[in-house]
C-alpha positions as CSV (number, residue, x, y, z in Angstrom):
1,M,106.8,108.2,-8.9
2,R,104.5,105.8,-7.1
3,K,107.4,104.0,-5.4
4,A,108.8,107.3,-4.2
5,A,105.4,108.2,-2.7
6,V,105.1,104.8,-1.0
7,L,108.6,105.2,0.5
8,I,107.8,108.7,1.8
9,I,104.6,107.4,3.4
10,L,106.4,104.4,5.0
11,S,109.2,106.7,6.3
12,F,106.6,109.0,7.8
13,A,104.8,106.1,9.4
14,V,108.1,104.9,10.9
15,L,108.9,108.3,12.2
16,I,105.5,108.5,13.9
17,F,106.0,105.1,15.5
18,V,109.5,105.9,16.7
19,G,108.3,109.2,18.0
20,A,105.4,107.5,19.9
21,V,107.8,105.0,21.4
22,I,110.1,107.8,22.6
23,L,107.3,109.8,24.0
24,Q,105.9,106.8,25.8
25,S,109.3,106.1,27.3
26,V,109.5,109.7,28.5
27,L,106.0,109.6,30.1
28,I,106.6,106.2,31.8
29,L,108.9,106.8,34.8
30,Q,110.4,104.0,36.9
31,R,109.7,104.4,40.7
32,V,112.9,103.6,42.5
33,A,113.0,102.6,46.2
34,A,115.6,104.0,48.6
35,V,117.2,101.5,50.9
36,R,117.0,102.3,54.6
37,D,117.7,100.7,58.0
38,V,119.5,97.6,56.9
39,E,120.1,95.1,59.7
40,G,121.8,91.7,59.7
41,Q,122.6,89.9,56.4
42,V,120.7,91.2,53.4
43,V,121.6,90.4,49.8
44,V,120.2,91.5,46.4
45,R,120.3,90.1,42.9
46,A,120.1,92.9,40.4
47,R,118.1,92.4,37.2
48,G,120.0,90.4,34.6
49,Q,122.6,89.2,37.1
50,D,123.2,85.6,38.2
51,N,124.5,86.1,41.7
52,F,123.3,87.8,44.9
53,E,125.5,90.5,46.4
54,P,125.4,92.2,49.9
55,I,123.0,95.1,49.8
56,A,125.3,97.1,52.1
57,G,126.6,100.1,50.1
58,K,123.7,100.1,47.7
59,D,121.2,102.9,48.2
60,R,118.5,101.9,45.7
61,V,116.4,98.9,44.6
62,F,115.1,98.8,41.1
63,A,112.4,96.8,39.2
64,G,113.7,93.4,38.5
65,D,115.8,93.2,41.6
66,I,115.4,90.3,44.1
67,V,115.9,91.0,47.8
68,K,116.7,88.2,50.2
69,T,117.1,88.4,54.0
70,S,118.7,86.0,56.4
71,A,117.3,84.9,59.9
72,D,118.7,88.2,61.3
73,G,118.2,90.3,58.3
74,Q,115.8,93.2,57.8
75,L,115.5,96.4,55.8
76,T,113.1,99.2,54.7
77,L,112.3,100.3,51.2
78,E,111.1,103.8,50.9
79,W,109.5,105.7,48.0
80,L,109.3,109.5,47.7
81,D,105.5,109.6,47.9
82,G,105.6,108.1,51.4
83,T,105.1,104.4,50.4
84,R,107.1,102.2,52.7
85,M,107.8,98.5,52.8
86,V,109.6,96.8,55.8
87,I,111.1,93.5,54.7
88,G,111.4,91.0,57.6
89,P,113.8,88.1,58.3
90,D,114.0,85.0,56.1
91,T,112.2,86.8,53.3
92,L,112.5,86.4,49.5
93,L,111.0,89.3,47.6
94,T,111.1,90.2,43.9
95,V,110.3,93.7,42.6
96,L,108.5,92.8,39.4
97,K,107.4,96.2,38.2
98,C,107.3,99.7,39.8
99,Q,106.4,102.6,37.5
100,I,104.2,105.6,36.9
101,N,102.6,106.7,33.6
102,K,102.5,110.5,33.6
103,S,100.1,110.6,30.6
104,N,97.2,109.1,32.5
105,D,98.5,109.3,36.1
106,T,98.5,105.5,36.7
107,E,100.9,103.6,38.9
108,I,101.8,100.0,38.6
109,S,103.6,98.3,41.5
110,L,103.9,94.5,41.4
111,F,105.8,92.4,43.8
112,K,106.3,88.6,44.3
113,L,106.7,87.3,47.9
114,D,108.0,83.7,47.8
115,A,108.6,83.5,51.6
116,G,108.8,85.6,54.7
117,S,107.0,88.8,55.8
118,I,106.6,92.3,54.6
119,W,104.7,95.3,56.2
120,I,103.5,98.0,53.8
121,R,102.2,101.5,54.1
122,I,100.6,103.1,51.0
123,M,99.7,106.8,51.6
124,K,98.0,108.0,48.5
125,V,94.8,106.6,47.2
126,L,95.5,105.0,43.9
127,S,93.3,105.6,40.8
128,Q,91.1,102.9,39.4
129,K,93.5,102.1,36.7
130,S,96.5,101.9,39.1
131,K,97.6,98.7,40.7
132,F,99.6,97.7,43.8
133,E,99.8,93.9,44.2
134,I,101.7,91.4,46.2
135,T,101.6,87.9,44.7
136,T,102.5,84.8,46.8
137,P,102.5,81.1,46.0
138,T,98.9,80.9,47.0
139,A,97.3,84.3,46.9
140,T,97.3,87.9,45.6
141,A,96.8,91.0,47.7
142,G,95.7,94.1,45.9
143,V,95.3,97.6,47.4
144,R,94.6,101.2,46.6
145,G,95.8,102.9,49.8
146,T,96.3,101.2,53.1
147,I,98.6,99.8,55.8
148,F,98.8,96.0,55.7
149,A,101.2,93.0,56.0
150,V,101.7,89.8,54.1
151,H,103.2,86.7,55.6
152,V,104.2,83.5,53.6
153,A,105.0,80.3,55.6
154,L,107.3,77.6,54.3
155,D,104.4,75.5,53.1
156,G,103.1,78.5,51.1
157,E,100.3,79.4,53.4
158,T,99.6,83.1,53.1
159,K,98.2,85.5,55.7
160,V,97.2,89.0,54.9
161,S,96.9,91.3,57.9
162,V,95.2,94.7,57.5
163,L,95.8,97.5,60.0
164,E,94.0,100.2,58.0
165,G,92.0,100.5,54.8
166,Q,90.9,97.4,52.8
167,V,92.8,94.8,50.9
168,A,91.3,92.6,48.1
169,V,92.7,89.1,48.7
170,T,92.3,86.5,45.9
171,G,93.0,82.8,46.4
172,G,91.8,79.7,44.6
173,G,89.7,81.9,42.3
174,Q,87.9,83.5,45.2
175,S,88.3,87.2,46.1
176,Q,87.2,88.9,49.3
177,Q,87.7,92.3,50.9
178,V,89.7,92.2,54.1
179,N,88.9,95.0,56.6
180,P,90.9,96.7,59.3
181,S,92.1,94.6,62.3
182,T,91.4,91.3,60.5
183,V,93.6,88.6,59.0
184,A,92.8,86.5,55.9
185,T,94.4,83.1,55.5
186,V,94.9,81.2,52.3
187,A,96.2,77.7,52.7
188,G,97.7,75.7,49.9
189,K,95.9,76.2,46.6
190,S,92.5,76.4,48.3
191,K,90.2,79.3,48.6
192,I,90.4,81.8,51.5
193,T,90.0,79.5,54.5
194,A,89.4,82.1,57.2
195,I,89.0,85.8,57.9
196,Q,89.5,86.5,61.6
197,D,89.9,89.4,64.0
198,F,93.3,90.2,65.3
199,D,94.3,87.9,68.1
200,E,96.8,89.0,70.8
201,Q,99.8,87.7,68.8
202,E,98.8,89.8,65.8
203,K,98.3,92.9,67.9
204,L,101.7,92.4,69.4
205,T,103.3,91.9,65.9
206,W,101.8,95.2,64.7
207,L,102.9,97.0,67.9
208,E,106.5,95.8,67.2
209,H,106.1,97.2,63.6
210,Q,104.2,100.3,64.3
211,N,106.9,102.4,62.7
212,V,105.7,101.2,59.3
213,A,102.7,103.4,59.7
214,E,104.6,106.5,60.7
215,P,105.4,109.4,58.3
216,I,108.9,109.8,56.9
217,L,111.0,112.1,59.1
218,R,114.8,112.2,58.7
219,I,117.0,114.7,60.5
220,E,119.9,115.6,58.3
221,A,121.4,118.4,60.5
222,P,122.6,118.8,63.1
223,A,123.8,115.4,64.3
224,D,122.5,114.3,67.7
225,G,124.9,115.5,70.4
226,Y,125.8,118.6,68.4
227,Q,128.0,121.1,70.1
228,A,126.8,124.8,70.1
229,K,127.5,128.0,71.9
230,A,124.9,130.1,73.8
231,G,123.5,132.8,71.6
232,E,124.4,131.3,68.2
233,M,122.0,130.0,65.6
234,V,121.7,126.3,64.8
235,T,120.2,125.0,61.5
236,I,117.7,122.2,61.8
237,A,117.2,120.5,58.5
238,G,115.7,117.2,57.2
239,Q,113.2,115.5,55.0
240,S,109.6,114.3,55.3
241,E,107.0,113.4,52.8
242,K,104.3,115.0,50.6
243,G,101.3,116.2,52.6
244,A,103.0,115.9,56.0
245,K,103.0,118.8,58.5
246,V,106.4,119.3,60.1
247,T,107.1,121.4,63.2
248,V,110.2,122.3,65.0
249,D,109.5,123.1,68.7
250,G,105.9,123.7,67.6
251,K,106.8,126.1,64.7
252,P,105.3,124.9,61.4
253,L,107.7,124.6,58.5
254,E,107.1,124.6,54.8
255,L,108.3,121.6,52.8
256,K,110.5,122.4,49.8
257,I,111.7,120.4,46.8
258,K,111.9,116.6,47.6
259,Q,110.0,117.4,50.8
260,K,113.0,119.0,52.4
261,F,112.8,121.4,55.3
262,A,115.1,123.7,57.2
263,T,114.9,126.4,59.9
264,D,117.3,128.3,62.2
265,I,116.8,128.4,65.9
266,A,118.6,130.4,68.5
267,V,120.4,128.8,71.5
268,P,119.3,130.8,74.6
269,E,122.0,132.2,76.8
270,K,120.3,130.5,79.8
271,M,121.2,127.1,78.3
272,A,124.9,127.7,78.7
273,G,126.6,124.6,80.1
274,R,123.4,122.5,79.7
275,E,121.8,120.1,77.2
276,M,119.2,121.6,75.0
277,T,116.4,119.5,73.5
278,V,114.8,120.4,70.1
279,T,111.6,118.5,69.2
280,V,110.9,117.8,65.5
281,E,107.5,116.3,64.6
282,A,105.8,115.2,61.4
283,V,102.1,114.3,61.1
284,D,100.8,112.7,57.9
285,V,97.4,113.2,56.2
286,R,95.9,110.3,58.2
287,G,97.0,111.7,61.5
288,Y,99.9,109.3,62.2
289,K,102.7,111.1,64.0
290,V,106.4,110.6,64.5
291,T,108.6,112.7,66.9
292,R,112.4,113.1,67.0
293,E,114.3,114.8,69.8
294,L,117.6,116.4,69.0
295,K,120.1,116.8,71.9
296,I,122.4,119.9,71.6
297,Q,125.3,120.3,74.0
298,V,125.6,124.0,74.8
299,A,129.0,125.2,75.9
300,R,129.5,127.6,78.8
């Protein structure tokens, strides 16, 4: 009788444990990055694989994947919440972990940058328990919501450049907050060696990568150069990001599931035989703006 009771208790305990594991796996969701704007030679080694393969044809990057770009390679990783990472040439980046725990609303995003450059835009302000970190051979950069870049030289020297917000940079056991328009340098295994204001070269670099700060705005229909007839309706459709304000020729649109939008516009009779321009604009919660112009060829 006692043995039977013990077995029942043990079975019940096992069921509770298994149930807790299953519940935890349901509550912890993997954050997957969409692959955008691939240029040049870019390869990826999937988790558990031995060889690198061209990233062309792949539309997602997962935790555990290693991304490598050549001297002419570049790509953008994009998450649904508006987080964006531009990976520059000659870069080796590992996605260590990227997940969200729905039970306590915490996000953990960990990356390892062995060489090269990345530019990052994090829209939402992360909770105290959340973590977004870039680890390099000499430093760690941790943020809660900002726009910044990390550069790793061949000798391991790390530079963290902050455009907006603050980044906590740790190197050699020392941690400092790096403010907007400044660059922190960590050389070798030493402490942070310098925090300096942007010089002209750094300003130029950010100017060249200003698109990393812009909100997501993709036009899915119609294609640029679309043919239409005067008097007919044309559907303008696309995708933006959570919190963004999207307008088409000044008309505000409501974002639907997955931040999709769509509206119909009429082609005026007076545009017959001419080219019609439709302006689509998205403004994020910080005020950054991106504008797309669609060209529609109107038949006579």
